[in-house]
PDBQT receptor file of N, H, CA, C and O in Angstrom, charges set to zero:
ATOM      1  N   MET A   1     136.886  49.226 -53.155  1.00  0.00    +0.000 N 
ATOM      2  CA  MET A   1     136.912  50.487 -53.862  1.00  0.00    +0.000 C 
ATOM      3  C   MET A   1     138.251  50.626 -54.586  1.00  0.00    +0.000 C 
ATOM      4  O   MET A   1     139.158  49.811 -54.415  1.00  0.00    +0.000 OA
ATOM      5  N   GLY A   2     138.347  51.665 -55.387  1.00  0.00    +0.000 N 
ATOM      6  H   GLY A   2     137.610  52.327 -55.525  1.00  0.00    +0.000 HD
ATOM      7  CA  GLY A   2     139.585  51.905 -56.092  1.00  0.00    +0.000 C 
ATOM      8  C   GLY A   2     139.717  51.101 -57.369  1.00  0.00    +0.000 C 
ATOM      9  O   GLY A   2     140.811  50.974 -57.921  1.00  0.00    +0.000 OA
ATOM     10  N   ARG A   3     138.605  50.558 -57.840  1.00  0.00    +0.000 N 
ATOM     11  H   ARG A   3     137.716  50.661 -57.392  1.00  0.00    +0.000 HD
ATOM     12  CA  ARG A   3     138.653  49.737 -59.044  1.00  0.00    +0.000 C 
ATOM     13  C   ARG A   3     138.392  50.557 -60.301  1.00  0.00    +0.000 C 
ATOM     14  O   ARG A   3     138.513  50.028 -61.406  1.00  0.00    +0.000 OA
ATOM     15  N   GLY A   4     138.044  51.808 -60.167  1.00  0.00    +0.000 N 
ATOM     16  H   GLY A   4     137.946  52.237 -59.269  1.00  0.00    +0.000 HD
ATOM     17  CA  GLY A   4     137.683  52.640 -61.311  1.00  0.00    +0.000 C 
ATOM     18  C   GLY A   4     138.812  52.817 -62.315  1.00  0.00    +0.000 C 
ATOM     19  O   GLY A   4     138.583  52.717 -63.521  1.00  0.00    +0.000 OA
ATOM     20  N   ARG A   5     140.006  53.073 -61.848  1.00  0.00    +0.000 N 
ATOM     21  H   ARG A   5     140.192  53.154 -60.869  1.00  0.00    +0.000 HD
ATOM     22  CA  ARG A   5     141.128  53.297 -62.760  1.00  0.00    +0.000 C 
ATOM     23  C   ARG A   5     141.495  52.016 -63.502  1.00  0.00    +0.000 C 
ATOM     24  O   ARG A   5     141.799  52.062 -64.693  1.00  0.00    +0.000 OA
ATOM     25  N   ALA A   6     141.470  50.870 -62.813  1.00  0.00    +0.000 N 
ATOM     26  H   ALA A   6     141.222  50.833 -61.845  1.00  0.00    +0.000 HD
ATOM     27  CA  ALA A   6     141.793  49.593 -63.449  1.00  0.00    +0.000 C 
ATOM     28  C   ALA A   6     140.737  49.221 -64.489  1.00  0.00    +0.000 C 
ATOM     29  O   ALA A   6     141.059  48.734 -65.572  1.00  0.00    +0.000 OA
ATOM     30  N   LYS A   7     139.480  49.457 -64.144  1.00  0.00    +0.000 N 
ATOM     31  H   LYS A   7     139.218  49.853 -63.263  1.00  0.00    +0.000 HD
ATOM     32  CA  LYS A   7     138.404  49.152 -65.088  1.00  0.00    +0.000 C 
ATOM     33  C   LYS A   7     138.485  50.061 -66.307  1.00  0.00    +0.000 C 
ATOM     34  O   LYS A   7     138.223  49.614 -67.424  1.00  0.00    +0.000 OA
ATOM     35  N   ALA A   8     138.837  51.311 -66.117  1.00  0.00    +0.000 N 
ATOM     36  H   ALA A   8     139.049  51.674 -65.210  1.00  0.00    +0.000 HD
ATOM     37  CA  ALA A   8     138.976  52.238 -67.241  1.00  0.00    +0.000 C 
ATOM     38  C   ALA A   8     140.097  51.792 -68.170  1.00  0.00    +0.000 C 
ATOM     39  O   ALA A   8     139.971  51.875 -69.391  1.00  0.00    +0.000 OA
ATOM     40  N   LYS A   9     141.182  51.323 -67.593  1.00  0.00    +0.000 N 
ATOM     41  H   LYS A   9     141.285  51.255 -66.601  1.00  0.00    +0.000 HD
ATOM     42  CA  LYS A   9     142.291  50.847 -68.416  1.00  0.00    +0.000 C 
ATOM     43  C   LYS A   9     141.893  49.592 -69.189  1.00  0.00    +0.000 C 
ATOM     44  O   LYS A   9     142.225  49.464 -70.368  1.00  0.00    +0.000 OA
ATOM     45  N   GLN A  10     141.191  48.674 -68.547  1.00  0.00    +0.000 N 
ATOM     46  H   GLN A  10     140.921  48.778 -67.589  1.00  0.00    +0.000 HD
ATOM     47  CA  GLN A  10     140.719  47.468 -69.225  1.00  0.00    +0.000 C 
ATOM     48  C   GLN A  10     139.778  47.824 -70.374  1.00  0.00    +0.000 C 
ATOM     49  O   GLN A  10     139.851  47.230 -71.449  1.00  0.00    +0.000 OA
ATOM     50  N   THR A  11     138.906  48.783 -70.145  1.00  0.00    +0.000 N 
ATOM     51  H   THR A  11     138.846  49.266 -69.271  1.00  0.00    +0.000 HD
ATOM     52  CA  THR A  11     137.976  49.214 -71.181  1.00  0.00    +0.000 C 
ATOM     53  C   THR A  11     138.730  49.826 -72.350  1.00  0.00    +0.000 C 
ATOM     54  O   THR A  11     138.390  49.573 -73.506  1.00  0.00    +0.000 OA
ATOM     55  N   LYS A  12     139.747  50.628 -72.064  1.00  0.00    +0.000 N 
ATOM     56  H   LYS A  12     140.022  50.833 -71.125  1.00  0.00    +0.000 HD
ATOM     57  CA  LYS A  12     140.548  51.255 -73.113  1.00  0.00    +0.000 C 
ATOM     58  C   LYS A  12     141.261  50.197 -73.954  1.00  0.00    +0.000 C 
ATOM     59  O   LYS A  12     141.256  50.270 -75.183  1.00  0.00    +0.000 OA
ATOM     60  N   VAL A  13     141.867  49.226 -73.298  1.00  0.00    +0.000 N 
ATOM     61  H   VAL A  13     141.872  49.167 -72.299  1.00  0.00    +0.000 HD
ATOM     62  CA  VAL A  13     142.581  48.166 -74.004  1.00  0.00    +0.000 C 
ATOM     63  C   VAL A  13     141.599  47.348 -74.844  1.00  0.00    +0.000 C 
ATOM     64  O   VAL A  13     141.900  47.004 -75.987  1.00  0.00    +0.000 OA
ATOM     65  N   ALA A  14     140.444  47.040 -74.291  1.00  0.00    +0.000 N 
ATOM     66  H   ALA A  14     140.200  47.319 -73.362  1.00  0.00    +0.000 HD
ATOM     67  CA  ALA A  14     139.443  46.263 -75.020  1.00  0.00    +0.000 C 
ATOM     68  C   ALA A  14     138.973  47.005 -76.263  1.00  0.00    +0.000 C 
ATOM     69  O   ALA A  14     138.798  46.395 -77.319  1.00  0.00    +0.000 OA
ATOM     70  N   ARG A  15     138.767  48.305 -76.152  1.00  0.00    +0.000 N 
ATOM     71  H   ARG A  15     138.909  48.800 -75.295  1.00  0.00    +0.000 HD
ATOM     72  CA  ARG A  15     138.355  49.097 -77.322  1.00  0.00    +0.000 C 
ATOM     73  C   ARG A  15     139.438  49.125 -78.388  1.00  0.00    +0.000 C 
ATOM     74  O   ARG A  15     139.151  49.028 -79.581  1.00  0.00    +0.000 OA
ATOM     75  N   GLU A  16     140.699  49.261 -77.946  1.00  0.00    +0.000 N 
ATOM     76  H   GLU A  16     140.932  49.339 -76.977  1.00  0.00    +0.000 HD
ATOM     77  CA  GLU A  16     141.803  49.265 -78.909  1.00  0.00    +0.000 C 
ATOM     78  C   GLU A  16     141.876  47.941 -79.663  1.00  0.00    +0.000 C 
ATOM     79  O   GLU A  16     142.092  47.927 -80.874  1.00  0.00    +0.000 OA
ATOM     80  N   LEU A  17     141.699  46.842 -78.959  1.00  0.00    +0.000 N 
ATOM     81  H   LEU A  17     141.523  46.853 -77.975  1.00  0.00    +0.000 HD
ATOM     82  CA  LEU A  17     141.739  45.537 -79.604  1.00  0.00    +0.000 C 
ATOM     83  C   LEU A  17     140.553  45.335 -80.544  1.00  0.00    +0.000 C 
ATOM     84  O   LEU A  17     140.697  44.753 -81.619  1.00  0.00    +0.000 OA
ATOM     85  N   LYS A  18     139.388  45.816 -80.134  1.00  0.00    +0.000 N 
ATOM     86  H   LYS A  18     139.271  46.289 -79.260  1.00  0.00    +0.000 HD
ATOM     87  CA  LYS A  18     138.180  45.611 -80.926  1.00  0.00    +0.000 C 
ATOM     88  C   LYS A  18     138.194  46.423 -82.211  1.00  0.00    +0.000 C 
ATOM     89  O   LYS A  18     137.811  45.919 -83.267  1.00  0.00    +0.000 OA
ATOM     90  N   TYR A  19     138.626  47.658 -82.134  1.00  0.00    +0.000 N 
ATOM     91  H   TYR A  19     138.938  48.067 -81.276  1.00  0.00    +0.000 HD
ATOM     92  CA  TYR A  19     138.493  48.553 -83.280  1.00  0.00    +0.000 C 
ATOM     93  C   TYR A  19     139.777  48.741 -84.084  1.00  0.00    +0.000 C 
ATOM     94  O   TYR A  19     139.760  49.418 -85.111  1.00  0.00    +0.000 OA
ATOM     95  N   SER A  20     140.870  48.166 -83.645  1.00  0.00    +0.000 N 
ATOM     96  H   SER A  20     140.884  47.616 -82.810  1.00  0.00    +0.000 HD
ATOM     97  CA  SER A  20     142.103  48.330 -84.421  1.00  0.00    +0.000 C 
ATOM     98  C   SER A  20     142.133  47.286 -85.533  1.00  0.00    +0.000 C 
ATOM     99  O   SER A  20     141.596  46.188 -85.390  1.00  0.00    +0.000 OA
ATOM    100  N   SER A  21     142.760  47.644 -86.623  1.00  0.00    +0.000 N 
ATOM    101  H   SER A  21     143.197  48.536 -86.740  1.00  0.00    +0.000 HD
ATOM    102  CA  SER A  21     142.918  46.694 -87.728  1.00  0.00    +0.000 C 
ATOM    103  C   SER A  21     144.404  46.624 -88.077  1.00  0.00    +0.000 C 
ATOM    104  O   SER A  21     144.880  47.342 -88.956  1.00  0.00    +0.000 OA
ATOM    105  N   PRO A  22     145.119  45.761 -87.386  1.00  0.00    +0.000 N 
ATOM    106  CA  PRO A  22     146.555  45.685 -87.617  1.00  0.00    +0.000 C 
ATOM    107  C   PRO A  22     146.855  45.099 -88.995  1.00  0.00    +0.000 C 
ATOM    108  O   PRO A  22     146.109  44.263 -89.506  1.00  0.00    +0.000 OA
ATOM    109  N   SER A  23     147.950  45.548 -89.581  1.00  0.00    +0.000 N 
ATOM    110  H   SER A  23     148.556  46.226 -89.166  1.00  0.00    +0.000 HD
ATOM    111  CA  SER A  23     148.352  44.983 -90.861  1.00  0.00    +0.000 C 
ATOM    112  C   SER A  23     149.013  43.635 -90.601  1.00  0.00    +0.000 C 
ATOM    113  O   SER A  23     149.703  43.451 -89.598  1.00  0.00    +0.000 OA
ATOM    114  N   MET A  24     148.794  42.712 -91.504  1.00  0.00    +0.000 N 
ATOM    115  H   MET A  24     148.233  42.862 -92.318  1.00  0.00    +0.000 HD
ATOM    116  CA  MET A  24     149.321  41.370 -91.320  1.00  0.00    +0.000 C 
ATOM    117  C   MET A  24     150.472  41.148 -92.297  1.00  0.00    +0.000 C 
ATOM    118  O   MET A  24     150.295  41.242 -93.512  1.00  0.00    +0.000 OA
ATOM    119  N   ASP A  25     151.639  40.855 -91.761  1.00  0.00    +0.000 N 
ATOM    120  H   ASP A  25     151.783  40.779 -90.774  1.00  0.00    +0.000 HD
ATOM    121  CA  ASP A  25     152.806  40.570 -92.582  1.00  0.00    +0.000 C 
ATOM    122  C   ASP A  25     152.938  39.060 -92.690  1.00  0.00    +0.000 C 
ATOM    123  O   ASP A  25     153.498  38.416 -91.803  1.00  0.00    +0.000 OA
ATOM    124  N   LEU A  26     152.424  38.494 -93.774  1.00  0.00    +0.000 N 
ATOM    125  H   LEU A  26     151.968  39.016 -94.495  1.00  0.00    +0.000 HD
ATOM    126  CA  LEU A  26     152.400  37.047 -93.925  1.00  0.00    +0.000 C 
ATOM    127  C   LEU A  26     153.794  36.459 -94.093  1.00  0.00    +0.000 C 
ATOM    128  O   LEU A  26     154.045  35.332 -93.667  1.00  0.00    +0.000 OA
ATOM    129  N   ASP A  27     154.698  37.206 -94.706  1.00  0.00    +0.000 N 
ATOM    130  H   ASP A  27     154.494  38.122 -95.052  1.00  0.00    +0.000 HD
ATOM    131  CA  ASP A  27     156.065  36.717 -94.858  1.00  0.00    +0.000 C 
ATOM    132  C   ASP A  27     156.746  36.574 -93.499  1.00  0.00    +0.000 C 
ATOM    133  O   ASP A  27     157.445  35.591 -93.249  1.00  0.00    +0.000 OA
ATOM    134  N   ALA A  28     156.541  37.549 -92.629  1.00  0.00    +0.000 N 
ATOM    135  H   ALA A  28     155.973  38.347 -92.832  1.00  0.00    +0.000 HD
ATOM    136  CA  ALA A  28     157.123  37.480 -91.295  1.00  0.00    +0.000 C 
ATOM    137  C   ALA A  28     156.498  36.338 -90.496  1.00  0.00    +0.000 C 
ATOM    138  O   ALA A  28     157.187  35.660 -89.734  1.00  0.00    +0.000 OA
ATOM    139  N   LEU A  29     155.214  36.131 -90.668  1.00  0.00    +0.000 N 
ATOM    140  H   LEU A  29     154.655  36.682 -91.287  1.00  0.00    +0.000 HD
ATOM    141  CA  LEU A  29     154.543  35.043 -89.975  1.00  0.00    +0.000 C 
ATOM    142  C   LEU A  29     155.081  33.699 -90.443  1.00  0.00    +0.000 C 
ATOM    143  O   LEU A  29     155.313  32.802 -89.633  1.00  0.00    +0.000 OA
ATOM    144  N   GLN A  30     155.278  33.562 -91.734  1.00  0.00    +0.000 N 
ATOM    145  H   GLN A  30     155.089  34.290 -92.392  1.00  0.00    +0.000 HD
ATOM    146  CA  GLN A  30     155.808  32.319 -92.284  1.00  0.00    +0.000 C 
ATOM    147  C   GLN A  30     157.226  32.064 -91.770  1.00  0.00    +0.000 C 
ATOM    148  O   GLN A  30     157.579  30.927 -91.457  1.00  0.00    +0.000 OA
ATOM    149  N   ALA A  31     158.033  33.119 -91.683  1.00  0.00    +0.000 N 
ATOM    150  H   ALA A  31     157.746  34.042 -91.937  1.00  0.00    +0.000 HD
ATOM    151  CA  ALA A  31     159.386  32.982 -91.167  1.00  0.00    +0.000 C 
ATOM    152  C   ALA A  31     159.366  32.609 -89.685  1.00  0.00    +0.000 C 
ATOM    153  O   ALA A  31     160.195  31.822 -89.229  1.00  0.00    +0.000 OA
ATOM    154  N   GLU A  32     158.423  33.172 -88.940  1.00  0.00    +0.000 N 
ATOM    155  H   GLU A  32     157.750  33.811 -89.310  1.00  0.00    +0.000 HD
ATOM    156  CA  GLU A  32     158.328  32.877 -87.518  1.00  0.00    +0.000 C 
ATOM    157  C   GLU A  32     157.907  31.437 -87.276  1.00  0.00    +0.000 C 
ATOM    158  O   GLU A  32     158.386  30.787 -86.346  1.00  0.00    +0.000 OA
ATOM    159  N   ILE A  33     157.018  30.949 -88.111  1.00  0.00    +0.000 N 
ATOM    160  H   ILE A  33     156.629  31.476 -88.866  1.00  0.00    +0.000 HD
ATOM    161  CA  ILE A  33     156.574  29.566 -87.969  1.00  0.00    +0.000 C 
ATOM    162  C   ILE A  33     157.712  28.613 -88.298  1.00  0.00    +0.000 C 
ATOM    163  O   ILE A  33     157.797  27.515 -87.748  1.00  0.00    +0.000 OA
ATOM    164  N   GLY A  34     158.583  29.043 -89.200  1.00  0.00    +0.000 N 
ATOM    165  H   GLY A  34     158.514  29.935 -89.647  1.00  0.00    +0.000 HD
ATOM    166  CA  GLY A  34     159.742  28.231 -89.517  1.00  0.00    +0.000 C 
ATOM    167  C   GLY A  34     159.611  27.485 -90.824  1.00  0.00    +0.000 C 
ATOM    168  O   GLY A  34     160.467  26.668 -91.165  1.00  0.00    +0.000 OA
ATOM    169  N   SER A  35     158.571  27.752 -91.543  1.00  0.00    +0.000 N 
ATOM    170  H   SER A  35     157.876  28.415 -91.266  1.00  0.00    +0.000 HD
ATOM    171  CA  SER A  35     158.368  27.087 -92.822  1.00  0.00    +0.000 C 
ATOM    172  C   SER A  35     159.040  27.904 -93.906  1.00  0.00    +0.000 C 
ATOM    173  O   SER A  35     158.666  29.053 -94.143  1.00  0.00    +0.000 OA
ATOM    174  N   GLY A  36     160.023  27.326 -94.564  1.00  0.00    +0.000 N 
ATOM    175  H   GLY A  36     160.327  26.392 -94.373  1.00  0.00    +0.000 HD
ATOM    176  CA  GLY A  36     160.735  28.028 -95.627  1.00  0.00    +0.000 C 
ATOM    177  C   GLY A  36     159.915  28.129 -96.891  1.00  0.00    +0.000 C 
ATOM    178  O   GLY A  36     160.036  29.104 -97.632  1.00  0.00    +0.000 OA
ATOM    179  N   THR A  37     159.089  27.143 -97.148  1.00  0.00    +0.000 N 
ATOM    180  H   THR A  37     158.991  26.351 -96.546  1.00  0.00    +0.000 HD
ATOM    181  CA  THR A  37     158.259  27.160 -98.350  1.00  0.00    +0.000 C 
ATOM    182  C   THR A  37     156.819  26.903 -97.964  1.00  0.00    +0.000 C 
ATOM    183  O   THR A  37     156.531  26.246 -96.963  1.00  0.00    +0.000 OA
ATOM    184  N   ALA A  38     155.942  27.419 -98.756  1.00  0.00    +0.000 N 
ATOM    185  H   ALA A  38     156.176  27.953 -99.569  1.00  0.00    +0.000 HD
ATOM    186  CA  ALA A  38     154.524  27.196 -98.519  1.00  0.00    +0.000 C 
ATOM    187  C   ALA A  38     154.161  25.793 -98.989  1.00  0.00    +0.000 C 
ATOM    188  O   ALA A  38     154.509  25.386-100.097  1.00  0.00    +0.000 OA
ATOM    189  N   VAL A  39     153.467  25.076 -98.145  1.00  0.00    +0.000 N 
ATOM    190  H   VAL A  39     153.185  25.407 -97.245  1.00  0.00    +0.000 HD
ATOM    191  CA  VAL A  39     153.065  23.721 -98.472  1.00  0.00    +0.000 C 
ATOM    192  C   VAL A  39     151.572  23.730 -98.745  1.00  0.00    +0.000 C 
ATOM    193  O   VAL A  39     150.770  24.112 -97.893  1.00  0.00    +0.000 OA
ATOM    194  N   THR A  40     151.218  23.307 -99.940  1.00  0.00    +0.000 N 
ATOM    195  H   THR A  40     151.870  22.997-100.632  1.00  0.00    +0.000 HD
ATOM    196  CA  THR A  40     149.804  23.217-100.276  1.00  0.00    +0.000 C 
ATOM    197  C   THR A  40     149.495  21.799-100.697  1.00  0.00    +0.000 C 
ATOM    198  O   THR A  40     150.254  21.171-101.435  1.00  0.00    +0.000 OA
ATOM    199  N   THR A  41     148.387  21.313-100.227  1.00  0.00    +0.000 N 
ATOM    200  H   THR A  41     147.770  21.823 -99.628  1.00  0.00    +0.000 HD
ATOM    201  CA  THR A  41     147.934  19.990-100.633  1.00  0.00    +0.000 C 
ATOM    202  C   THR A  41     146.543  20.145-101.198  1.00  0.00    +0.000 C 
ATOM    203  O   THR A  41     145.636  20.643-100.532  1.00  0.00    +0.000 OA
ATOM    204  N   ASP A  42     146.387  19.718-102.416  1.00  0.00    +0.000 N 
ATOM    205  H   ASP A  42     147.124  19.313-102.958  1.00  0.00    +0.000 HD
ATOM    206  CA  ASP A  42     145.088  19.792-103.065  1.00  0.00    +0.000 C 
ATOM    207  C   ASP A  42     144.681  18.377-103.434  1.00  0.00    +0.000 C 
ATOM    208  O   ASP A  42     145.079  17.847-104.472  1.00  0.00    +0.000 OA
ATOM    209  N   ASN A  43     143.894  17.785-102.576  1.00  0.00    +0.000 N 
ATOM    210  H   ASN A  43     143.571  18.215-101.733  1.00  0.00    +0.000 HD
ATOM    211  CA  ASN A  43     143.476  16.405-102.781  1.00  0.00    +0.000 C 
ATOM    212  C   ASN A  43     142.004  16.345-103.161  1.00  0.00    +0.000 C 
ATOM    213  O   ASN A  43     141.281  15.477-102.672  1.00  0.00    +0.000 OA
ATOM    214  N   ARG A  44     141.553  17.236-104.011  1.00  0.00    +0.000 N 
ATOM    215  H   ARG A  44     142.141  17.941-104.408  1.00  0.00    +0.000 HD
ATOM    216  CA  ARG A  44     140.143  17.237-104.394  1.00  0.00    +0.000 C 
ATOM    217  C   ARG A  44     139.773  15.997-105.192  1.00  0.00    +0.000 C 
ATOM    218  O   ARG A  44     138.645  15.512-105.103  1.00  0.00    +0.000 OA
ATOM    219  N   ASP A  45     140.721  15.480-105.976  1.00  0.00    +0.000 N 
ATOM    220  H   ASP A  45     141.637  15.874-106.049  1.00  0.00    +0.000 HD
ATOM    221  CA  ASP A  45     140.440  14.277-106.748  1.00  0.00    +0.000 C 
ATOM    222  C   ASP A  45     140.390  13.052-105.848  1.00  0.00    +0.000 C 
ATOM    223  O   ASP A  45     139.599  12.138-106.084  1.00  0.00    +0.000 OA
ATOM    224  N   ASP A  46     141.212  13.029-104.841  1.00  0.00    +0.000 N 
ATOM    225  H   ASP A  46     141.855  13.772-104.650  1.00  0.00    +0.000 HD
ATOM    226  CA  ASP A  46     141.271  11.908-103.924  1.00  0.00    +0.000 C 
ATOM    227  C   ASP A  46     140.531  12.306-102.652  1.00  0.00    +0.000 C 
ATOM    228  O   ASP A  46     140.980  13.178-101.909  1.00  0.00    +0.000 OA
ATOM    229  N   GLU A  47     139.413  11.672-102.414  1.00  0.00    +0.000 N 
ATOM    230  H   GLU A  47     139.048  10.964-103.018  1.00  0.00    +0.000 HD
ATOM    231  CA  GLU A  47     138.533  12.080-101.317  1.00  0.00    +0.000 C 
ATOM    232  C   GLU A  47     139.210  12.000 -99.955  1.00  0.00    +0.000 C 
ATOM    233  O   GLU A  47     138.953  12.840 -99.092  1.00  0.00    +0.000 OA
ATOM    234  N   TYR A  48     140.071  11.004 -99.745  1.00  0.00    +0.000 N 
ATOM    235  H   TYR A  48     140.279  10.322-100.446  1.00  0.00    +0.000 HD
ATOM    236  CA  TYR A  48     140.657  10.797 -98.435  1.00  0.00    +0.000 C 
ATOM    237  C   TYR A  48     142.134  11.180 -98.370  1.00  0.00    +0.000 C 
ATOM    238  O   TYR A  48     142.775  10.972 -97.340  1.00  0.00    +0.000 OA
ATOM    239  N   GLY A  49     142.674  11.726 -99.433  1.00  0.00    +0.000 N 
ATOM    240  H   GLY A  49     142.153  11.895-100.269  1.00  0.00    +0.000 HD
ATOM    241  CA  GLY A  49     144.060  12.183 -99.427  1.00  0.00    +0.000 C 
ATOM    242  C   GLY A  49     145.033  11.049 -99.207  1.00  0.00    +0.000 C 
ATOM    243  O   GLY A  49     144.902   9.981 -99.805  1.00  0.00    +0.000 OA
ATOM    244  N   GLU A  50     146.006  11.281 -98.352  1.00  0.00    +0.000 N 
ATOM    245  H   GLU A  50     146.112  12.149 -97.866  1.00  0.00    +0.000 HD
ATOM    246  CA  GLU A  50     147.048  10.296 -98.122  1.00  0.00    +0.000 C 
ATOM    247  C   GLU A  50     146.548   9.092 -97.340  1.00  0.00    +0.000 C 
ATOM    248  O   GLU A  50     147.254   8.088 -97.246  1.00  0.00    +0.000 OA
ATOM    249  N   TYR A  51     145.346   9.168 -96.777  1.00  0.00    +0.000 N 
ATOM    250  H   TYR A  51     144.773   9.983 -96.853  1.00  0.00    +0.000 HD
ATOM    251  CA  TYR A  51     144.796   8.071 -95.995  1.00  0.00    +0.000 C 
ATOM    252  C   TYR A  51     143.799   7.240 -96.807  1.00  0.00    +0.000 C 
ATOM    253  O   TYR A  51     142.966   6.535 -96.236  1.00  0.00    +0.000 OA
ATOM    254  N   GLY A  52     143.883   7.324 -98.123  1.00  0.00    +0.000 N 
ATOM    255  H   GLY A  52     144.560   7.896 -98.586  1.00  0.00    +0.000 HD
ATOM    256  CA  GLY A  52     142.951   6.617 -99.001  1.00  0.00    +0.000 C 
ATOM    257  C   GLY A  52     142.970   5.120 -98.797  1.00  0.00    +0.000 C 
ATOM    258  O   GLY A  52     141.914   4.488 -98.784  1.00  0.00    +0.000 OA
ATOM    259  N   ASP A  53     144.152   4.532 -98.638  1.00  0.00    +0.000 N 
ATOM    260  H   ASP A  53     145.011   5.046 -98.648  1.00  0.00    +0.000 HD
ATOM    261  CA  ASP A  53     144.244   3.086 -98.450  1.00  0.00    +0.000 C 
ATOM    262  C   ASP A  53     143.590   2.655 -97.147  1.00  0.00    +0.000 C 
ATOM    263  O   ASP A  53     142.888   1.645 -97.096  1.00  0.00    +0.000 OA
ATOM    264  N   LEU A  54     143.828   3.430 -96.094  1.00  0.00    +0.000 N 
ATOM    265  H   LEU A  54     144.398   4.251 -96.135  1.00  0.00    +0.000 HD
ATOM    266  CA  LEU A  54     143.245   3.106 -94.804  1.00  0.00    +0.000 C 
ATOM    267  C   LEU A  54     141.724   3.279 -94.844  1.00  0.00    +0.000 C 
ATOM    268  O   LEU A  54     140.988   2.471 -94.277  1.00  0.00    +0.000 OA
ATOM    269  N   ALA A  55     141.261   4.327 -95.511  1.00  0.00    +0.000 N 
ATOM    270  H   ALA A  55     141.859   4.984 -95.971  1.00  0.00    +0.000 HD
ATOM    271  CA  ALA A  55     139.820   4.560 -95.618  1.00  0.00    +0.000 C 
ATOM    272  C   ALA A  55     139.168   3.452 -96.433  1.00  0.00    +0.000 C 
ATOM    273  O   ALA A  55     138.068   3.012 -96.098  1.00  0.00    +0.000 OA
ATOM    274  N   ALA A  56     139.819   2.992 -97.493  1.00  0.00    +0.000 N 
ATOM    275  H   ALA A  56     140.712   3.349 -97.765  1.00  0.00    +0.000 HD
ATOM    276  CA  ALA A  56     139.268   1.918 -98.322  1.00  0.00    +0.000 C 
ATOM    277  C   ALA A  56     139.135   0.634 -97.515  1.00  0.00    +0.000 C 
ATOM    278  O   ALA A  56     138.203  -0.142 -97.726  1.00  0.00    +0.000 OA
ATOM    279  N   LYS A  57     140.054   0.413 -96.603  1.00  0.00    +0.000 N 
ATOM    280  H   LYS A  57     140.811   1.043 -96.432  1.00  0.00    +0.000 HD
ATOM    281  CA  LYS A  57     140.014  -0.790 -95.763  1.00  0.00    +0.000 C 
ATOM    282  C   LYS A  57     138.742  -0.827 -94.924  1.00  0.00    +0.000 C 
ATOM    283  O   LYS A  57     138.148  -1.890 -94.738  1.00  0.00    +0.000 OA
ATOM    284  N   TYR A  58     138.324   0.331 -94.418  1.00  0.00    +0.000 N 
ATOM    285  H   TYR A  58     138.807   1.194 -94.570  1.00  0.00    +0.000 HD
ATOM    286  CA  TYR A  58     137.171   0.389 -93.546  1.00  0.00    +0.000 C 
ATOM    287  C   TYR A  58     135.876   0.713 -94.288  1.00  0.00    +0.000 C 
ATOM    288  O   TYR A  58     134.808   0.689 -93.676  1.00  0.00    +0.000 OA
ATOM    289  N   ASN A  59     135.934   1.013 -95.578  1.00  0.00    +0.000 N 
ATOM    290  H   ASN A  59     136.801   1.033 -96.075  1.00  0.00    +0.000 HD
ATOM    291  CA  ASN A  59     134.746   1.330 -96.359  1.00  0.00    +0.000 C 
ATOM    292  C   ASN A  59     134.355   0.189 -97.282  1.00  0.00    +0.000 C 
ATOM    293  O   ASN A  59     133.779   0.429 -98.343  1.00  0.00    +0.000 OA
ATOM    294  N   ASP A  60     134.655  -1.047 -96.903  1.00  0.00    +0.000 N 
ATOM    295  H   ASP A  60     135.123  -1.243 -96.041  1.00  0.00    +0.000 HD
ATOM    296  CA  ASP A  60     134.318  -2.188 -97.737  1.00  0.00    +0.000 C 
ATOM    297  C   ASP A  60     132.833  -2.507 -97.725  1.00  0.00    +0.000 C 
ATOM    298  O   ASP A  60     132.335  -3.153 -98.647  1.00  0.00    +0.000 OA
ATOM    299  N   GLU A  61     132.117  -2.067 -96.698  1.00  0.00    +0.000 N 
ATOM    300  H   GLU A  61     132.522  -1.542 -95.949  1.00  0.00    +0.000 HD
ATOM    301  CA  GLU A  61     130.702  -2.353 -96.613  1.00  0.00    +0.000 C 
ATOM    302  C   GLU A  61     129.951  -1.597 -97.690  1.00  0.00    +0.000 C 
ATOM    303  O   GLU A  61     130.305  -0.467 -98.027  1.00  0.00    +0.000 OA
ATOM    304  N   VAL A  62     128.908  -2.221 -98.235  1.00  0.00    +0.000 N 
ATOM    305  H   VAL A  62     128.620  -3.139 -97.962  1.00  0.00    +0.000 HD
ATOM    306  CA  VAL A  62     128.092  -1.605 -99.269  1.00  0.00    +0.000 C 
ATOM    307  C   VAL A  62     127.046  -0.747 -98.589  1.00  0.00    +0.000 C 
ATOM    308  O   VAL A  62     126.382  -1.183 -97.649  1.00  0.00    +0.000 OA
ATOM    309  N   ASP A  63     126.904   0.479 -99.073  1.00  0.00    +0.000 N 
ATOM    310  H   ASP A  63     127.444   0.833 -99.837  1.00  0.00    +0.000 HD
ATOM    311  CA  ASP A  63     125.909   1.390 -98.530  1.00  0.00    +0.000 C 
ATOM    312  C   ASP A  63     124.606   1.171 -99.285  1.00  0.00    +0.000 C 
ATOM    313  O   ASP A  63     124.513   1.521-100.461  1.00  0.00    +0.000 OA
ATOM    314  N   ASP A  64     123.601   0.601 -98.635  1.00  0.00    +0.000 N 
ATOM    315  H   ASP A  64     123.676   0.317 -97.679  1.00  0.00    +0.000 HD
ATOM    316  CA  ASP A  64     122.339   0.274 -99.277  1.00  0.00    +0.000 C 
ATOM    317  C   ASP A  64     121.551   1.515 -99.698  1.00  0.00    +0.000 C 
ATOM    318  O   ASP A  64     120.720   1.433-100.603  1.00  0.00    +0.000 OA
ATOM    319  N   SER A  65     121.789   2.635 -99.076  1.00  0.00    +0.000 N 
ATOM    320  H   SER A  65     122.464   2.702 -98.341  1.00  0.00    +0.000 HD
ATOM    321  CA  SER A  65     121.041   3.843 -99.420  1.00  0.00    +0.000 C 
ATOM    322  C   SER A  65     121.441   4.409-100.767  1.00  0.00    +0.000 C 
ATOM    323  O   SER A  65     120.696   5.208-101.335  1.00  0.00    +0.000 OA
ATOM    324  N   ARG A  66     122.578   4.028-101.292  1.00  0.00    +0.000 N 
ATOM    325  H   ARG A  66     123.184   3.380-100.830  1.00  0.00    +0.000 HD
ATOM    326  CA  ARG A  66     123.043   4.538-102.578  1.00  0.00    +0.000 C 
ATOM    327  C   ARG A  66     122.512   3.737-103.758  1.00  0.00    +0.000 C 
ATOM    328  O   ARG A  66     122.680   4.162-104.901  1.00  0.00    +0.000 OA
ATOM    329  N   ARG A  67     121.896   2.625-103.528  1.00  0.00    +0.000 N 
ATOM    330  H   ARG A  67     121.760   2.280-102.599  1.00  0.00    +0.000 HD
ATOM    331  CA  ARG A  67     121.391   1.767-104.607  1.00  0.00    +0.000 C 
ATOM    332  C   ARG A  67     120.121   2.279-105.182  1.00  0.00    +0.000 C 
ATOM    333  O   ARG A  67     119.569   1.670-106.099  1.00  0.00    +0.000 OA
TER     334      ARG A  67
């Protein structure tokens, strides 16, 4: 017995987490992570990115379904 107050507090905290919409400070998050600059990699032209040479090594087999 005596679990009613603890359960009520858990329910209150759960509701606050579920229905709150905190503002997100992306600059502070970036500073906390330690990244001074944003790093973006856009390798849409290169299918395998920086691992293209390694992928080419293992993709030497001809795919018969593409013929």
